[in-house]
N, C-alpha and C positions, 0 to 999 in steps of 0.2 A: 504494501501501500504505498502512496506518494501522500502528504500533507495537501490541505487545499492551499493556493499560494495567496495568502494575504496581501494588500497593498504594503510596499518596502515603509520604511520609517523615512519619515522628511514629507511625504504627501502631501501634510494638511498642511504644508508650507510651501509648496510647490506655486509656483507664479503667473505660469501658465496656464493652458486648455488642460484642463484636467476630465479625461475623457476615457478612462479605459475601465472602470466600475460600474457601469448602469446607473450611476448615481443623479438628482436631480442636482442640475448644475446651480440654479437658485435658490435661495436662500429662501426656507420654506413662511409658512403665513405667518404674519407679525404677531398673530394673536399666541401662535406658541413660544415666543420669547415672553409676553407678558404673562402667559399662564406658567412660563416657569420660573420666572424672578417671584411671582406671588408665591409659589411653592415653597421655594427654599428659606422663605422665611417660616414657613409652618410648622406642623409635628413632623422632622423628619424618624424623629425616634419610633414610631409605631410603622408597623405592617402595612402594607397598602390595600387600598381598597380597589376594586374593578366593578362593579356596580354602573357607574356613569358612564364610563367607555364604551362597557356592553350594551346598556342602552342606545348612547350614539353609532354604534357598529350593527345593531340590528336594524336602525333604520336605514343607513347609509346601504349596506346591503340587501336590503330587502328579505329578511330571515327572520323567525322567532329568534329569541333571546338564549331560550337553551338550546339552539344548532351552533351556538358559537362558544370558544375556548380561546383566552386571548395567550400567546406565545410571546418567547423570550426571540424575537424576530422570527421570523418564515424559516429560519437554519432550524430551530428548537421543534416547530410545528412538524417538517420534515421528519428529524431525527424522533420524536416522539412518536409518530404511526409509524415508524419502524419497531422498534423498541415495544408497542402496545402489539401489534399485529404478526410481525415475523420474525421467525425463531430457524434455526437450525436447520437445514435441509429441504426450508422451503424456497420456492422459485419464484424471482422476483423478472418482473416483464422492465427494462431499462432502455429504450435506443436511444443510438450514440449517433453523433456527440449530443450532451444533452450539458447539463448542471453537475458537477464530477460528485455532487456531493450524495448522489442519489445510490451511484454504485458505492462510495466509500460506507455510507450505511447500512447497504446489504452485505456486503464484506463482513462487517463489525459484527451483525447478528450472524451469521454461517449460512448466508442463502447462498442459492445456485442463482446467476445473474444470465438470463436472455437479453443478448443488444441487438436486435434487428435495429439496422443503419438503416436513418434517413439519407434520401437521395441528394448524392452530393453534388449532382447538376441541380435542382432545384430548391434542395434544402425541404422537402416534403416529408413528413410525417409518416414511415411504415404502414399503414392502415392494413393491409392485408394479412404483412407479416406476424403484427400485433392480434388478429382475428384470429389467425392462423394458433398463433401461442397460446390462448386462451383454451386449446385440447387439452393443452398440459396442466390444468388447474392453476394458475399459478394464485398466489396467494397477495402478491401486489401489481401492478400494474400503474407505469407511470404515464401522467401527459404531462408534458412541459408547456404551455401554454399562454403567449406563445414560447416556445422554446428559445432557449439560452446555449449557445452561443449564434442561432441563426435566423433567429426573430421570428421564422413561419410558422403558420396556424394550425388547428386544428377545428374543423367548425362543430357546435356544440352538438348537432345532429349526427357524427362522428363519434363524438363521446357517449353519447346516448346509444350507439350500435354497441360501441367494446362494453358498455357495463352493462345491458341485455344479454352480450352474447357470454359473458362472463360474472353471475349475475353472485356466484360467490366468491370471488374474489374483490380485494378490495380497491379501488379505482382514487388515486392520488392526482389529482385535477392541481399542478399548480401555477396560481395566476399571479403572479409576483408584477406581472406587464398590464394587469386585465385594461388599467385606469388608461393606457393608452393604448391599448388594441379594440375595447368597447365591448370585447366578447367575453361572455362567464357561463359556466353549467351552473351556476347556484338555482335556476329553474330547474334542471333535472332532480333535486335531491332528493322534494316528493315522492318521485314514480321510480328513480332509482337509489336505493338505500345504503347502497354499495361505494357511492361519489362521495371521497374527502375532498373537501380544496383547501389551500392553502394560500395565504396572504399576504402582503406584509407594509407597513407604512417606508420604506427603505426609500423606494423608488420615486413614485409620483408625489406624496406627502413628505418627502425631504430629510424623515430622521433616521438615515441611515445609525450614524453615533449613538444612537438612544436604543436600539435592537429593541424593534418592538413588531410584531405579527399577529394572526391569528386563523385558526382552523372556524369553516362553516360543514358542517356535517350533521347527521342523523343525529337526534339528541341520545340514542343507544350508545352509537360511536361517541360523543362527546363522553357520557359517562365514563367508559373504558378506558377512553384517552386521559381522566383526569385522577384515575386511580394510578396512575403510570407518571403524570406530572409533579411535579414540587408546586407547593401549593403558594409560593412566593416568586416563583420563577421571574417574572415582571415587574421589576420597580418602579416605583411610586411615580418618579419623574416623568418615564417612559408613558406610563398612565395618560396620565395630565396634558404631556405634550399632545400624542395624541387624540384624546377628547378635544384639545383644542384643533387639532388641524382639522378633523371631521367638523367643527363649528364653523368652519370658511371652505366651505366645499368650492365656491366659485373662485377661488386663489390656485386650488387645484388644478381646476378644470382649464385656468386660464392659462398656467404652465404647459400641459397636456397638449392643450390645443397648439400652441405656437410650437408646438416641436411636432406633433403629426402633420398640422396641415400648411404650415410655412417653413422649418428649418428640415425637415427631413424631404419635404419634394426638392427642395434646393439644393441638398447634399444628391440625391438621388441622379437629377441632371446636371451636376457638376461629372461625377463619375460616368453617367452615359457618354457624356463628352468627349472623357478622355480615356472610352474605353476601358474603365475598372468594374470587372465583374463584380456583382454583389448579390446577396440571398435576398429574395423580398419578404420586408420585416413589417413586423403589425405593433413593433414595441419601438423604445426609445432607444434603438441604437440598429449598424447595420453592419456586418461580417462580410467584408472584400477580401477578393482574392487578389494575393501579389504575387510576382515571380522572387522576391527575394525579403522575405518578411523580417528579418532579421535584422537587418539593413535598413529596410526603411521604418523601423517602430523606433530601433533604435537615431536615426537622421531626424525623426519627427519629433523625438525626446530631447536633441541636443538646439530645436528648433522651437521649446516652448510649446508640444503637445504630448499628451500620456496617451496612449492605446494599448489595446490588451492584444497581442501575437498569441494565435491558436496553436496547437499542434498534434490535436487528437486525430487518429487517424480517420481521412475525408476530407480534414477541413487544415493539411498541412499548407504552410503559406499561406494562413488569413491572417487577417487585422479585425477586430472585433472597435468598431468607435462609437462611442454614445455620442447622442444628436442631443443640444442643448438649444439655446437660445438662439434667437435668428442672427443677433450678432455675435454672439460664440463660433456659429456655421457662419459665417462669410471669413472671422477668421481662420478659423481654420481651413475652409477651400482656399484663402491666399497661400498662406502657410503651404498647405497641400503639393499646389500646383508651382511653387517657386522650387521649390526642395526639394520632391520625390519627380511628379509628372513631367519636369525638365531635364532630368537624370536618370529617372530608372527604369519609368513604365512603357515611355513609346520604345517601342522595337528597334533595336542597331544591327546592322548589320556587320558583321565579324568575319575579314579577313586573315586566315592563320596562315602563315607562309613556312614554307621551309628553311633554309639558309643556305649552307654547302650542297651545289649543285642544281641548286634552284635560282637562288639570286646573285650568289656569285662560283665563281670557279672553281669544282673541287679538284685536288691534283688524284690521279684513282691509286698512284703508289702510296700512297701517306693518308691522303681521305682529310688532311689537314692543311689550313695556313695559319703558317708559323710567323709570318712576317709579312709588316707593310708592302714590302716589295710582287710579294706573290697573289697581292689580294686585286681581286679584276672582276667588277660587277658582270653580267651575263647581259647578253642583248636583250632589250626589250622591259629590261627590267626598271628601269625609272620611269620610263614612258606608261608602261601597267600600273605601276603600285600610284603615280599622279592621277590617273583614269580612276580609280578606284578611289583615292581622298578624298576628288571633287567628285564622285557619284557618293558619297558620307558614307562610305567602309571606316570602319575602326580596322589598322593594320597590328598585328599580333605576329611575332617572329616565337615560334618555340624551336627546338633544336636540339637536337643530340651528340653530345662532343667527349669521345670514346676519352676516359680516362684524365681529363682536365683537372687540373693539380696537381698531377702527379709530376714526378722528376721528368720523364722524357716528354710531359707535356706542362709546363709551366702554366701556371692562369695568367701570368703576366703576356705570354704569347697571342693568348686569346682575346686578352683585353684593351692591348693596341691593335687588333685587327677589329675588330667589333667596331671601338671608337672612332677608327675611322672611314669606317665602311657607315656607320651612323650619320659622321660631318658629313661625308661625300652625297648621302641621300636627303637631308637637312636640304641644302643648300639647292636640291631642285622639289622643296616645298612635301617632302614625302616624311613624315614620322611614323616610328613605329612606335603604339601606343604601349604594352607592352613586352615585355622579352624573358623570355623563359628557357633555362638550359638545364638538361641534364647532364651533369659530368660523372658518369659512372660505367663501366664497360659493362657489356652485352650480358657476359655472365655473371653478375653480381646482382641479378634479380632483384632489381631495383623498384618502387613503384610508379618512379616520376618518368621513367624511358618510355620515349613513345613506342607503341601506340595507346599506352596508359595516360587518363585526362588528369592525372592529378595534379601535374603544373598549372594548369591553366581553370582548374573546376573553381577555383577562391573567384579569381577575376572573374568569370559568365557567372557564380550566383549574386553578381553583385549590378545582373544588368538583364534587361529582356533582350535576350539575343533572337532575332530573325530569322527562326530554321532556314524556310524557305531561301532566305537569301543568300543567309552566310556558307563560307565554305574553305576546307584547306586544300593549301595547292603545294606539292612536292612531288619528287622525283622517287620513291622508293615505299616498300611495302607498308612500310613502318606509319608510312603519313597516310596511304589509304586508309589503315586502322585505325589511328587516329580520326580522323572523318568518320569513319564508321561508328568509332565508339561515343561520339558529341552527336550524331544524330544527323550530319551535315553534309554538305553535294563533297565531293572529290574530285579536283580539277587536277590531272597530273601533268605534269613535264617530262621530257629528255632529261635525264643527267647533263648539265653545262648545254641546255638548249635557248632556244629563243624565246621567252616569256611569252612574248605579242601571239607565237605560234599555237601557243599552250590559252589560249583565251578568246581565239577567233572566232569559237560558238560560241563562248560565253553568251548570254540570255544578255540582249540591248538593253533591255527595259532595266536591269541593275547596272547599266554602266552609263 
């Protein structure tokens, strides 16, 4: 098991946009602060009471008071459901990817976990597979709605199908983002008493720091859950703050409306314009797919934006971005466009070249150029490289130099020749962005020698390579193998031949 990754130290004092944990980005209702200031002047030595909050929740959720149980955040609500109903050797259905604590609590209980996958293309809930899993008589079925981290939604009618198909299973519907989606299964509880709903004040109401949530369920289930729950798990200040927040529903509605009807469409339009794929979300966040999530997450952090990188199966190289106010969204778009779109997301055409025998003359007796006197750039090289540069190609050199650094081939011999080669090319406006050299002998069994890709992997991970237009050009089988391993085209040239001839049939649209 791995622990849940909590916010890092210093996050509360971060001066930039904090868009990594799906919190409300605006302060909660002013009534919350007023109520808390009054509360801390009161009888803090006494145990808390929850009657006022339960009545307010009953009015807000449209459910009888006996259907409500207040919890220390929805995290405790979920834990409580597992501790009450799930034991060792029970089966739990947890579609993935989703909130990681579902699986965590199942493992703690010793349950067997069945994990139907969400559609990696659309993010759709795996309804058919979940319905099929009902035949295994699972003790608990999870419906995260909208799902975190994809943001995708399950319809109320589909929730009813699952609850009806498996009436002896507990159906846990996590509605942490219900205020944003506007979709709830509360109306089903009367007819499908096996449904239990969890909610939180951490998102739309902005009380994440106070840790308060609640459960909506059939009174029989509430009674069983109360047997397991501690009597005073929710502190007084949290209960008072939640009651105050419920007294100012217009404040919450104004925030969720701005997020869902203004900020979210604005951000979606920006990502569509820049060809950044994202999952259709019914919540206050978007999950986007990028070619180099680690680098982009760090780039955004350095430029004043915190986002959450995902690494679960099916959503590798994805970033989850919380959506805040219109002003915050405009600021995020400006930063993303400046630091990411112009550097990482536009597909790049990459031209990978061998050196000896491809760009410069290679003596067939020694296979090495040991002095500047021997350096001769082959015919057609400067013209071809200039054409590629003008066409927007990034030039990369990857070369095997057998025994470089050994007594028989001092590194100074290579460095002197290489420096002169690059100087001559630069005078013709040809510049290689990256140069990678494997110094090992063929029988050293190193991981960096062509056709292995390890020399160039890190560089390519920082960009979105246009695989249709990119290529490897060389004169040996190792160059052809490198192209295969990179998944791009191979252009063969004769050893010490004319490079123009090799590119005679190269597609004109690329140049």
